[in-house]
N, CA, C and O atoms as a DFTB+ gen file, in Angstrom:
664 C
 N C O
     1  1      -6.355     -23.626       2.659
     2  2      -7.724     -23.983       2.999
     3  2      -8.573     -22.717       2.924
     4  3      -8.215     -21.696       3.511
     5  1      -9.691     -22.774       2.209
     6  2     -10.573     -21.612       2.114
     7  2     -11.472     -21.516       3.335
     8  3     -12.000     -22.516       3.822
     9  1     -11.630     -20.312       3.811
    10  2     -12.497     -20.046       4.959
    11  2     -13.952     -20.317       4.556
    12  3     -14.384     -19.839       3.507
    13  1     -14.723     -21.073       5.359
    14  2     -16.121     -21.338       5.014
    15  2     -17.017     -20.098       5.173
    16  3     -18.162     -20.095       4.720
    17  1     -16.491     -19.048       5.816
    18  2     -17.278     -17.842       6.056
    19  2     -17.075     -16.798       4.959
    20  3     -18.046     -16.301       4.388
    21  1     -15.809     -16.462       4.661
    22  2     -15.533     -15.404       3.671
    23  2     -14.912     -15.951       2.381
    24  3     -14.703     -15.200       1.428
    25  1     -14.618     -17.247       2.347
    26  2     -14.099     -17.944       1.166
    27  2     -12.730     -17.454       0.703
    28  3     -12.380     -17.605      -0.467
    29  1     -11.961     -16.873       1.607
    30  2     -10.607     -16.442       1.276
    31  2      -9.618     -17.548       1.680
    32  3      -9.844     -18.284       2.640
    33  1      -8.537     -17.639       0.933
    34  2      -7.529     -18.655       1.211
    35  2      -6.380     -18.024       1.992
    36  3      -5.281     -17.838       1.470
    37  1      -6.660     -17.696       3.262
    38  2      -5.678     -17.016       4.088
    39  2      -5.934     -17.409       5.545
    40  3      -6.489     -16.630       6.320
    41  1      -5.523     -18.630       5.906
    42  2      -5.789     -19.082       7.268
    43  2      -4.509     -19.499       7.964
    44  3      -3.461     -19.680       7.345
    45  1      -4.632     -19.645       9.277
    46  2      -3.503     -20.034      10.102
    47  2      -3.968     -21.173      11.016
    48  3      -5.028     -21.074      11.634
    49  1      -3.187     -22.246      11.106
    50  2      -3.513     -23.368      11.981
    51  2      -3.136     -22.985      13.406
    52  3      -1.990     -22.631      13.681
    53  1      -4.125     -23.060      14.325
    54  2      -3.868     -22.692      15.716
    55  2      -3.715     -23.906      16.632
    56  3      -3.118     -23.802      17.704
    57  1      -4.256     -25.067      16.213
    58  2      -4.167     -26.265      17.047
    59  2      -4.309     -27.493      16.153
    60  3      -5.122     -27.504      15.229
    61  1      -3.522     -28.519      16.429
    62  2      -3.589     -29.775      15.687
    63  2      -3.640     -30.918      16.675
    64  3      -2.836     -30.985      17.605
    65  1      -4.602     -31.833      16.469
    66  2      -4.732     -33.008      17.334
    67  2      -5.058     -34.225      16.487
    68  3      -5.718     -34.134      15.452
    69  1      -4.582     -35.353      16.953
    70  2      -4.876     -36.621      16.290
    71  2      -6.007     -37.298      17.045
    72  3      -6.065     -37.237      18.273
    73  1      -6.920     -37.955      16.300
    74  2      -8.015     -38.669      16.949
    75  2      -7.447     -39.821      17.782
    76  3      -6.339     -40.283      17.510
    77  1      -8.183     -40.291      18.786
    78  2      -7.677     -41.358      19.652
    79  2      -7.254     -42.626      18.899
    80  3      -6.295     -43.295      19.285
    81  1      -7.982     -42.947      17.820
    82  2      -7.621     -44.154      17.074
    83  2      -6.596     -43.883      15.978
    84  3      -6.186     -44.801      15.268
    85  1      -6.182     -42.623      15.838
    86  2      -5.145     -42.268      14.871
    87  2      -5.609     -42.216      13.429
    88  3      -4.788     -42.134      12.516
    89  1      -6.931     -42.264      13.212
    90  2      -7.438     -42.321      11.844
    91  2      -7.589     -40.955      11.181
    92  3      -7.667     -40.873       9.955
    93  1      -7.631     -39.883      11.971
    94  2      -7.760     -38.559      11.366
    95  2      -7.097     -37.487      12.225
    96  3      -6.806     -37.686      13.405
    97  1      -6.872     -36.344      11.584
    98  2      -6.238     -35.205      12.250
    99  2      -7.242     -34.057      12.283
   100  3      -7.873     -33.741      11.274
   101  1      -7.381     -33.439      13.452
   102  2      -8.281     -32.291      13.628
   103  2      -7.416     -31.045      13.705
   104  3      -6.473     -30.972      14.492
   105  1      -7.756     -30.065      12.871
   106  2      -7.007     -28.801      12.904
   107  2      -7.967     -27.642      13.146
   108  3      -8.973     -27.497      12.452
   109  1      -7.640     -26.819      14.143
   110  2      -8.378     -25.576      14.392
   111  2      -7.666     -24.500      13.602
   112  3      -6.444     -24.374      13.680
   113  1      -8.413     -23.729      12.846
   114  2      -7.831     -22.697      11.987
   115  2      -8.495     -21.357      12.262
   116  3      -9.652     -21.297      12.677
   117  1      -7.747     -20.280      12.025
   118  2      -8.257     -18.919      12.144
   119  2      -8.039     -18.241      10.797
   120  3      -6.942     -18.276      10.241
   121  1      -9.095     -17.628      10.283
   122  2      -9.009     -16.942       8.997
   123  2      -8.266     -15.620       9.176
   124  3      -8.593     -14.836      10.067
   125  1      -7.270     -15.377       8.332
   126  2      -6.507     -14.131       8.383
   127  2      -7.283     -12.959       7.826
   128  3      -6.919     -11.808       8.067
   129  1      -8.347     -13.228       7.084
   130  2      -9.140     -12.165       6.472
   131  2     -10.268     -11.694       7.397
   132  3     -10.343     -10.510       7.729
   133  1     -11.149     -12.620       7.817
   134  2     -12.310     -12.217       8.626
   135  2     -12.116     -12.493      10.120
   136  3     -12.880     -11.982      10.938
   137  1     -11.112     -13.287      10.488
   138  2     -10.822     -13.552      11.890
   139  2     -11.644     -14.665      12.511
   140  3     -11.450     -14.980      13.685
   141  1     -12.562     -15.276      11.758
   142  2     -13.394     -16.346      12.315
   143  2     -12.595     -17.642      12.373
   144  3     -11.667     -17.872      11.598
   145  1     -13.005     -18.492      13.346
   146  2     -12.327     -19.774      13.515
   147  2     -13.172     -20.883      12.913
   148  3     -14.401     -20.809      12.894
   149  1     -12.488     -21.920      12.420
   150  2     -13.181     -23.090      11.898
   151  2     -12.288     -24.315      12.071
   152  3     -11.080     -24.196      12.278
   153  1     -12.902     -25.489      11.982
   154  2     -12.198     -26.753      12.191
   155  2     -12.205     -27.561      10.914
   156  3     -13.206     -27.591      10.199
   157  1     -11.088     -28.220      10.621
   158  2     -11.027     -29.147       9.501
   159  2     -10.579     -30.506      10.025
   160  3      -9.871     -30.596      11.027
   161  1     -10.998     -31.548       9.340
   162  2     -10.602     -32.904       9.675
   163  2      -9.910     -33.497       8.468
   164  3     -10.415     -33.415       7.348
   165  1      -8.762     -34.089       8.694
   166  2      -7.997     -34.692       7.613
   167  2      -7.849     -36.178       7.871
   168  3      -7.564     -36.602       8.991
   169  1      -8.044     -36.962       6.826
   170  2      -7.888     -38.397       6.907
   171  2      -6.929     -38.804       5.800
   172  3      -7.118     -38.397       4.654
   173  1      -5.917     -39.587       6.104
   174  2      -4.980     -39.983       5.043
   175  2      -5.702     -40.782       3.971
   176  3      -6.527     -41.645       4.269
   177  1      -5.384     -40.484       2.736
   178  2      -6.018     -41.188       1.641
   179  2      -5.201     -42.428       1.322
   180  3      -4.041     -42.343       0.921
   181  1      -5.813     -43.550       1.504
   182  2      -5.143     -44.814       1.224
   183  2      -5.573     -45.284      -0.167
   184  3      -5.950     -44.478      -1.018
   185  1      -5.514     -46.542      -0.373
   186  2      -5.950     -47.116      -1.642
   187  2      -7.433     -46.831      -1.805
   188  3      -8.225     -47.096      -0.901
   189  1      -7.807     -46.293      -2.953
   190  2      -9.228     -46.021      -3.203
   191  2      -9.930     -47.344      -3.487
   192  3      -9.791     -47.918      -4.567
   193  1     -10.677     -47.808      -2.512
   194  2     -11.372     -49.073      -2.669
   195  2     -12.656     -48.877      -3.463
   196  3     -13.267     -47.808      -3.467
   197  1     -13.030     -49.948      -4.127
   198  2     -14.282     -49.960      -4.860
   199  2     -15.195     -50.982      -4.187
   200  3     -14.740     -52.002      -3.669
   201  1     -16.469     -50.690      -4.207
   202  2     -17.461     -51.576      -3.615
   203  2     -18.179     -52.299      -4.751
   204  3     -18.677     -51.671      -5.686
   205  1     -18.225     -53.623      -4.657
   206  2     -18.939     -54.431      -5.639
   207  2     -20.346     -54.625      -5.100
   208  3     -20.556     -55.305      -4.095
   209  1     -21.306     -54.016      -5.786
   210  2     -22.686     -54.072      -5.327
   211  2     -23.326     -55.404      -5.704
   212  3     -22.733     -56.199      -6.434
   213  1     -24.524     -55.644      -5.210
   214  2     -25.221     -56.921      -5.447
   215  2     -25.415     -57.213      -6.928
   216  3     -25.361     -58.369      -7.348
   217  1     -25.642     -56.167      -7.722
   218  2     -25.882     -56.373      -9.155
   219  2     -24.584     -56.474      -9.960
   220  3     -24.618     -56.581     -11.186
   221  1     -23.439     -56.441      -9.268
   222  2     -22.155     -56.595      -9.934
   223  2     -21.474     -55.287     -10.324
   224  3     -20.314     -55.296     -10.736
   225  1     -22.180     -54.161     -10.200
   226  2     -21.555     -52.881     -10.537
   227  2     -20.537     -52.514      -9.472
   228  3     -20.631     -52.941      -8.321
   229  1     -19.568     -51.717      -9.877
   230  2     -18.511     -51.285      -8.972
   231  2     -18.587     -49.773      -8.819
   232  3     -18.645     -49.034      -9.802
   233  1     -18.586     -49.327      -7.563
   234  2     -18.649     -47.894      -7.268
   235  2     -17.558     -47.565      -6.263
   236  3     -17.141     -48.439      -5.503
   237  1     -17.083     -46.311      -6.241
   238  2     -16.079     -45.933      -5.242
   239  2     -16.665     -46.034      -3.830
   240  3     -17.845     -45.752      -3.620
   241  1     -15.837     -46.436      -2.873
   242  2     -16.249     -46.490      -1.477
   243  2     -16.613     -45.081      -1.023
   244  3     -15.890     -44.127      -1.310
   245  1     -17.736     -44.950      -0.315
   246  2     -18.219     -43.644       0.114
   247  2     -18.595     -43.702       1.596
   248  3     -19.645     -44.233       1.958
   249  1     -17.739     -43.157       2.436
   250  2     -17.968     -43.140       3.882
   251  2     -19.263     -42.390       4.223
   252  3     -19.989     -42.791       5.132
   253  1     -19.547     -41.323       3.511
   254  2     -20.737     -40.511       3.800
   255  2     -22.031     -41.301       3.593
   256  3     -22.998     -41.107       4.329
   257  1     -22.054     -42.185       2.600
   258  2     -23.244     -42.992       2.358
   259  2     -23.508     -43.924       3.536
   260  3     -24.654     -44.114       3.943
   261  1     -22.445     -44.502       4.076
   262  2     -22.590     -45.371       5.245
   263  2     -23.056     -44.551       6.447
   264  3     -23.921     -44.991       7.204
   265  1     -22.486     -43.369       6.619
   266  2     -22.870     -42.497       7.728
   267  2     -24.358     -42.153       7.656
   268  3     -25.046     -42.180       8.677
   269  1     -24.856     -41.834       6.478
   270  2     -26.279     -41.501       6.326
   271  2     -27.177     -42.674       6.706
   272  3     -28.187     -42.494       7.386
   273  1     -26.806     -43.875       6.268
   274  2     -27.589     -45.060       6.610
   275  2     -27.602     -45.323       8.106
   276  3     -28.635     -45.678       8.672
   277  1     -26.461     -45.150       8.738
   278  2     -26.379     -45.355      10.187
   279  2     -27.161     -44.290      10.948
   280  3     -27.833     -44.593      11.934
   281  1     -27.073     -43.052      10.492
   282  2     -27.817     -41.988      11.175
   283  2     -29.317     -42.256      11.111
   284  3     -30.030     -42.006      12.083
   285  1     -29.801     -42.758       9.983
   286  2     -31.226     -43.097       9.880
   287  2     -31.584     -44.234      10.830
   288  3     -32.622     -44.193      11.491
   289  1     -30.723     -45.249      10.899
   290  2     -30.995     -46.396      11.768
   291  2     -30.946     -46.004      13.248
   292  3     -31.678     -46.564      14.064
   293  1     -30.093     -45.053      13.590
   294  2     -29.890     -44.661      14.987
   295  2     -30.737     -43.458      15.399
   296  3     -30.604     -42.965      16.520
   297  1     -31.591     -42.988      14.517
   298  2     -32.410     -41.811      14.781
   299  2     -33.255     -42.031      16.038
   300  3     -33.930     -43.050      16.180
   301  1     -33.203     -41.059      16.939
   302  2     -33.932     -41.057      18.211
   303  2     -33.530     -42.205      19.138
   304  3     -34.321     -42.631      19.980
   305  1     -32.318     -42.696      18.986
   306  2     -31.772     -43.680      19.902
   307  2     -30.661     -43.000      20.692
   308  3     -30.138     -41.973      20.261
   309  1     -30.301     -43.547      21.821
   310  2     -29.249     -42.951      22.642
   311  2     -27.880     -43.427      22.159
   312  3     -27.156     -44.131      22.862
   313  1     -27.557     -43.019      20.944
   314  2     -26.280     -43.374      20.320
   315  2     -25.622     -42.076      19.893
   316  3     -26.207     -41.296      19.142
   317  1     -24.417     -41.845      20.365
   318  2     -23.729     -40.587      20.077
   319  2     -23.092     -40.604      18.691
   320  3     -22.896     -41.660      18.089
   321  1     -22.776     -39.415      18.204
   322  2     -22.067     -39.292      16.929
   323  2     -20.711     -39.989      17.011
   324  3     -20.254     -40.583      16.034
   325  1     -20.078     -39.916      18.166
   326  2     -18.776     -40.569      18.346
   327  2     -18.916     -42.090      18.221
   328  3     -18.040     -42.745      17.656
   329  1     -20.001     -42.651      18.738
   330  2     -20.211     -44.092      18.613
   331  2     -20.439     -44.490      17.160
   332  3     -19.935     -45.518      16.707
   333  1     -21.196     -43.679      16.434
   334  2     -21.444     -43.954      15.014
   335  2     -20.138     -43.873      14.229
   336  3     -19.848     -44.742      13.407
   337  1     -19.349     -42.828      14.484
   338  2     -18.068     -42.673      13.805
   339  2     -17.137     -43.834      14.138
   340  3     -16.433     -44.337      13.263
   341  1     -17.132     -44.259      15.391
   342  2     -16.312     -45.387      15.805
   343  2     -16.722     -46.676      15.111
   344  3     -15.875     -47.491      14.743
   345  1     -18.016     -46.854      14.937
   346  2     -18.528     -48.039      14.251
   347  2     -18.047     -48.053      12.795
   348  3     -17.594     -49.084      12.297
   349  1     -18.147     -46.911      12.123
   350  2     -17.688     -46.819      10.733
   351  2     -16.190     -47.080      10.652
   352  3     -15.730     -47.800       9.766
   353  1     -15.433     -46.503      11.568
   354  2     -13.980     -46.704      11.588
   355  2     -13.642     -48.180      11.775
   356  3     -12.726     -48.691      11.132
   357  1     -14.374     -48.867      12.650
   358  2     -14.118     -50.295      12.873
   359  2     -14.418     -51.099      11.614
   360  3     -13.661     -52.005      11.265
   361  1     -15.509     -50.780      10.932
   362  2     -15.837     -51.487       9.689
   363  2     -14.753     -51.232       8.643
   364  3     -14.353     -52.147       7.922
   365  1     -14.279     -49.988       8.562
   366  2     -13.214     -49.664       7.608
   367  2     -11.939     -50.450       7.925
   368  3     -11.250     -50.900       7.009
   369  1     -11.620     -50.618       9.200
   370  2     -10.452     -51.415       9.581
   371  2     -10.633     -52.868       9.155
   372  3      -9.697     -53.501       8.668
   373  1     -11.852     -53.396       9.343
   374  2     -12.139     -54.770       8.920
   375  2     -11.965     -54.920       7.408
   376  3     -11.407     -55.908       6.931
   377  1     -12.448     -53.929       6.667
   378  2     -12.321     -53.965       5.208
   379  2     -10.853     -53.915       4.805
   380  3     -10.415     -54.687       3.953
   381  1     -10.090     -53.003       5.418
   382  2      -8.667     -52.852       5.082
   383  2      -7.876     -54.116       5.383
   384  3      -6.951     -54.456       4.645
   385  1      -8.227     -54.815       6.455
   386  2      -7.477     -56.012       6.819
   387  2      -7.896     -57.236       6.004
   388  3      -7.174     -58.233       5.983
   389  1      -9.055     -57.178       5.332
   390  2      -9.561     -58.340       4.611
   391  2      -9.455     -58.198       3.093
   392  3      -9.243     -59.190       2.395
   393  1      -9.597     -56.987       2.579
   394  2      -9.637     -56.770       1.134
   395  2      -8.578     -55.766       0.712
   396  3      -8.197     -54.888       1.486
   397  1      -8.101     -55.903      -0.535
   398  2      -7.096     -54.960      -1.018
   399  2      -7.709     -53.807      -1.805
   400  3      -7.566     -52.649      -1.413
   401  1      -8.386     -54.105      -2.905
   402  2      -8.904     -53.032      -3.753
   403  2     -10.414     -53.024      -3.879
   404  3     -11.022     -51.963      -4.015
   405  1     -11.026     -54.203      -3.835
   406  2     -12.474     -54.287      -3.982
   407  2     -13.071     -55.039      -2.809
   408  3     -12.512     -56.024      -2.328
   409  1     -14.214     -54.556      -2.362
   410  2     -14.908     -55.199      -1.240
   411  2     -16.361     -55.412      -1.640
   412  3     -16.972     -54.557      -2.281
   413  1     -16.896     -56.539      -1.263
   414  2     -18.288     -56.860      -1.548
   415  2     -19.185     -56.031      -0.626
   416  3     -18.916     -55.925       0.571
   417  1     -20.234     -55.452      -1.171
   418  2     -21.139     -54.622      -0.362
   419  2     -21.779     -55.434       0.759
   420  3     -22.105     -54.893       1.816
   421  1     -21.958     -56.737       0.526
   422  2     -22.545     -57.584       1.568
   423  2     -21.642     -57.663       2.791
   424  3     -22.131     -57.710       3.920
   425  1     -20.325     -57.678       2.579
   426  2     -19.394     -57.709       3.702
   427  2     -19.568     -56.447       4.553
   428  3     -19.655     -56.522       5.778
   429  1     -19.619     -55.296       3.892
   430  2     -19.794     -54.032       4.617
   431  2     -21.113     -54.027       5.378
   432  3     -21.147     -53.688       6.561
   433  1     -22.197     -54.401       4.709
   434  2     -23.512     -54.409       5.351
   435  2     -23.589     -55.349       6.536
   436  3     -24.150     -55.005       7.576
   437  1     -23.025     -56.537       6.377
   438  2     -23.065     -57.508       7.476
   439  2     -22.189     -57.067       8.645
   440  3     -22.562     -57.266       9.801
   441  1     -21.038     -56.473       8.364
   442  2     -20.192     -55.965       9.447
   443  2     -20.906     -54.825      10.186
   444  3     -20.846     -54.736      11.412
   445  1     -21.580     -53.958       9.423
   446  2     -22.327     -52.860      10.050
   447  2     -23.388     -53.432      10.988
   448  3     -23.550     -52.964      12.115
   449  1     -24.107     -54.447      10.511
   450  2     -25.154     -55.032      11.353
   451  2     -24.556     -55.721      12.576
   452  3     -25.137     -55.675      13.661
   453  1     -23.402     -56.354      12.407
   454  2     -22.746     -57.005      13.540
   455  2     -22.443     -55.990      14.647
   456  3     -22.761     -56.217      15.814
   457  1     -21.831     -54.877      14.267
   458  2     -21.475     -53.871      15.278
   459  2     -22.709     -53.142      15.805
   460  3     -22.751     -52.773      16.979
   461  1     -23.711     -52.931      14.955
   462  2     -24.951     -52.304      15.430
   463  2     -25.660     -53.202      16.440
   464  3     -26.216     -52.707      17.420
   465  1     -25.646     -54.513      16.213
   466  2     -26.301     -55.447      17.130
   467  2     -25.674     -55.358      18.512
   468  3     -26.370     -55.471      19.521
   469  1     -24.357     -55.157      18.562
   470  2     -23.679     -55.009      19.852
   471  2     -24.004     -53.673      20.508
   472  3     -24.028     -53.561      21.734
   473  1     -24.254     -52.660      19.680
   474  2     -24.473     -51.308      20.174
   475  2     -25.923     -51.067      20.585
   476  3     -26.188     -50.550      21.670
   477  1     -26.867     -51.445      19.708
   478  2     -28.282     -51.149      19.964
   479  2     -29.131     -52.050      19.063
   480  3     -29.054     -51.954      17.838
   481  1     -29.932     -52.916      19.662
   482  2     -30.703     -53.869      18.867
   483  2     -31.792     -53.213      18.029
   484  3     -32.104     -53.702      16.943
   485  1     -32.376     -52.123      18.504
   486  2     -33.407     -51.433      17.718
   487  2     -32.784     -50.821      16.464
   488  3     -33.338     -50.941      15.371
   489  1     -31.646     -50.175      16.620
   490  2     -30.944     -49.613      15.460
   491  2     -30.545     -50.729      14.502
   492  3     -30.594     -50.559      13.284
   493  1     -30.151     -51.871      15.061
   494  2     -29.798     -53.022      14.230
   495  2     -30.978     -53.447      13.361
   496  3     -30.828     -53.632      12.153
   497  1     -32.160     -53.603      13.977
   498  2     -33.336     -54.052      13.227
   499  2     -33.728     -53.020      12.172
   500  3     -34.121     -53.386      11.064
   501  1     -33.623     -51.740      12.508
   502  2     -33.918     -50.696      11.516
   503  2     -32.984     -50.815      10.321
   504  3     -33.425     -50.781       9.172
   505  1     -31.680     -50.957      10.599
   506  2     -30.689     -51.067       9.526
   507  2     -30.940     -52.334       8.706
   508  3     -30.909     -52.305       7.476
   509  1     -31.190     -53.448       9.403
   510  2     -31.419     -54.722       8.728
   511  2     -32.667     -54.671       7.850
   512  3     -32.695     -55.280       6.780
   513  1     -33.688     -53.959       8.287
   514  2     -34.926     -53.904       7.505
   515  2     -34.706     -53.243       6.142
   516  3     -35.337     -53.625       5.157
   517  1     -33.829     -52.271       6.085
   518  2     -33.513     -51.622       4.815
   519  2     -32.503     -52.452       4.043
   520  3     -32.673     -52.691       2.848
   521  1     -31.458     -52.888       4.718
   522  2     -30.376     -53.623       4.072
   523  2     -30.869     -54.939       3.475
   524  3     -30.482     -55.301       2.364
   525  1     -31.707     -55.645       4.197
   526  2     -32.202     -56.943       3.733
   527  2     -33.556     -56.853       3.045
   528  3     -34.152     -57.881       2.724
   529  1     -34.046     -55.659       2.818
   530  2     -35.285     -55.426       2.062
   531  2     -36.492     -56.143       2.676
   532  3     -37.184     -56.896       1.991
   533  1     -36.741     -55.908       3.964
   534  2     -37.902     -56.508       4.604
   535  2     -39.159     -56.031       3.892
   536  3     -39.318     -54.847       3.598
   537  1     -40.048     -56.983       3.623
   538  2     -41.285     -56.639       2.914
   539  2     -42.540     -56.929       3.713
   540  3     -43.635     -56.521       3.327
   541  1     -42.385     -57.636       4.832
   542  2     -43.565     -57.971       5.618
   543  2     -43.185     -58.064       7.094
   544  3     -42.012     -58.045       7.465
   545  1     -44.215     -58.165       7.910
   546  2     -43.998     -58.318       9.350
   547  2     -43.285     -59.632       9.644
   548  3     -42.548     -59.733      10.624
   549  1     -43.502     -60.643       8.797
   550  2     -42.828     -61.932       8.980
   551  2     -41.308     -61.779       8.907
   552  3     -40.577     -62.456       9.629
   553  1     -40.838     -60.889       8.034
   554  2     -39.395     -60.650       7.926
   555  2     -38.847     -60.091       9.239
   556  3     -37.768     -60.483       9.684
   557  1     -39.588     -59.184       9.847
   558  2     -39.171     -58.620      11.135
   559  2     -39.176     -59.698      12.216
   560  3     -38.241     -59.794      13.012
   561  1     -40.227     -60.501      12.238
   562  2     -40.343     -61.558      13.247
   563  2     -39.192     -62.550      13.109
   564  3     -38.617     -62.981      14.109
   565  1     -38.857     -62.912      11.871
   566  2     -37.745     -63.839      11.632
   567  2     -36.429     -63.263      12.168
   568  3     -35.646     -63.974      12.799
   569  1     -36.193     -61.975      11.913
   570  2     -34.958     -61.339      12.366
   571  2     -34.925     -61.233      13.893
   572  3     -33.891     -61.484      14.512
   573  1     -36.048     -60.863      14.492
   574  2     -36.106     -60.756      15.956
   575  2     -35.932     -62.119      16.622
   576  3     -35.332     -62.216      17.692
   577  1     -36.453     -63.166      15.994
   578  2     -36.266     -64.522      16.508
   579  2     -34.786     -64.882      16.486
   580  3     -34.278     -65.500      17.422
   581  1     -34.100     -64.497      15.420
   582  2     -32.661     -64.753      15.307
   583  2     -31.889     -64.016      16.409
   584  3     -30.954     -64.568      16.989
   585  1     -32.278     -62.780      16.692
   586  2     -31.627     -62.006      17.756
   587  2     -31.793     -62.709      19.103
   588  3     -30.839     -62.825      19.872
   589  1     -32.992     -63.168      19.378
   590  2     -33.250     -63.811      20.671
   591  2     -32.543     -65.153      20.781
   592  3     -32.164     -65.568      21.877
   593  1     -32.364     -65.833      19.655
   594  2     -31.709     -67.138      19.663
   595  2     -30.196     -67.014      19.815
   596  3     -29.570     -67.884      20.420
   597  1     -29.594     -65.954      19.280
   598  2     -28.141     -65.772      19.305
   599  2     -27.769     -64.485      20.032
   600  3     -27.419     -63.501      19.380
   601  1     -27.834     -64.463      21.350
   602  2     -27.549     -63.219      22.073
   603  2     -26.095     -62.774      21.998
   604  3     -25.801     -61.604      22.243
   605  1     -25.173     -63.683      21.663
   606  2     -23.755     -63.317      21.638
   607  2     -23.314     -62.745      20.297
   608  3     -22.270     -62.097      20.222
   609  1     -24.079     -62.969      19.246
   610  2     -23.758     -62.433      17.921
   611  2     -22.351     -62.781      17.474
   612  3     -21.588     -61.901      17.075
   613  1     -22.003     -64.055      17.538
   614  2     -20.683     -64.513      17.115
   615  2     -20.748     -64.879      15.638
   616  3     -21.185     -65.975      15.286
   617  1     -20.317     -63.972      14.779
   618  2     -20.307     -64.218      13.344
   619  2     -18.873     -64.284      12.860
   620  3     -18.025     -63.507      13.297
   621  1     -18.610     -65.192      11.977
   622  2     -17.273     -65.270      11.395
   623  2     -17.287     -64.597      10.025
   624  3     -18.353     -64.289       9.492
   625  1     -16.108     -64.369       9.459
   626  2     -16.009     -63.735       8.153
   627  2     -16.720     -64.551       7.095
   628  3     -17.362     -63.980       6.214
   629  1     -16.626     -65.879       7.155
   630  2     -17.303     -66.703       6.150
   631  2     -18.814     -66.524       6.225
   632  3     -19.490     -66.501       5.196
   633  1     -19.339     -66.398       7.425
   634  2     -20.770     -66.148       7.568
   635  2     -21.145     -64.782       7.015
   636  3     -22.222     -64.613       6.443
   637  1     -20.259     -63.809       7.186
   638  2     -20.546     -62.466       6.707
   639  2     -20.604     -62.409       5.196
   640  3     -21.335     -61.593       4.636
   641  1     -19.847     -63.261       4.529
   642  2     -19.792     -63.222       3.079
   643  2     -20.901     -64.028       2.415
   644  3     -21.145     -63.862       1.220
   645  1     -21.562     -64.878       3.148
   646  2     -22.615     -65.663       2.510
   647  2     -23.865     -64.796       2.356
   648  3     -24.087     -63.859       3.123
   649  1     -24.657     -65.118       1.374
   650  2     -25.864     -64.338       1.089
   651  2     -26.947     -64.743       2.068
   652  3     -27.398     -65.889       2.066
   653  1     -27.369     -63.801       2.911
   654  2     -28.377     -64.088       3.929
   655  2     -29.768     -63.694       3.467
   656  3     -30.695     -63.690       4.277
   657  1     -29.946     -63.365       2.204
   658  2     -31.259     -62.909       1.717
   659  2     -32.086     -64.081       1.204
   660  3     -32.602     -64.039       0.087
   661  1     -32.214     -65.123       2.017
   662  2     -32.962     -66.324       1.625
   663  2     -34.441     -66.066       1.614
   664  3     -35.222     -66.966       1.307
C-alpha cells in the first residue's frame, strides 16, 4: 500500500478491525519511510454487478455514485455518515439477495427511497425529487400526500420494481 503522504510503498499494519456488519476491514497503517499513520478500508470484491439504467444501457455498479446522491439528499440534516453508509450497505444486501449479475436501477432507487423514508422524510423528498424528476410543485405535493397517506412505508419487492414515474 502506498503512503498517501510520501507515496512510498513501505508500510506496516498496526491494527486491523472488522466493521460491525462484517462488510469491510479497517486497517491502521504506519509508513516506514515518513512515519505518518493512515487508514485503509478493504471490502471483499464479489461478483461485479452491472446496473441496467432506464434507457437500457448497462454500467458497472458504483457505490460512490450512490453515496454522492445520498450526501446531497441528506445535506444539512441530522444524519450521520455511519447512517448513510449503513443505508448503502442495506441496499447492497437487498441487491445481492435478489439479483445475481444485473440489477435494475429502479430497484436501487426505490430501495434507497424506502430506507430514506424510514430515516428522514425531508431527505427522502429531496432524493425522490431528483430520482423521479420532479418538474413542478404538484409533483412535490403528490409525493408528500403519499407520505402522509402511508406512514408505515410497507413496500414489497414487486412494488419496487414497477415504474412509479406515472
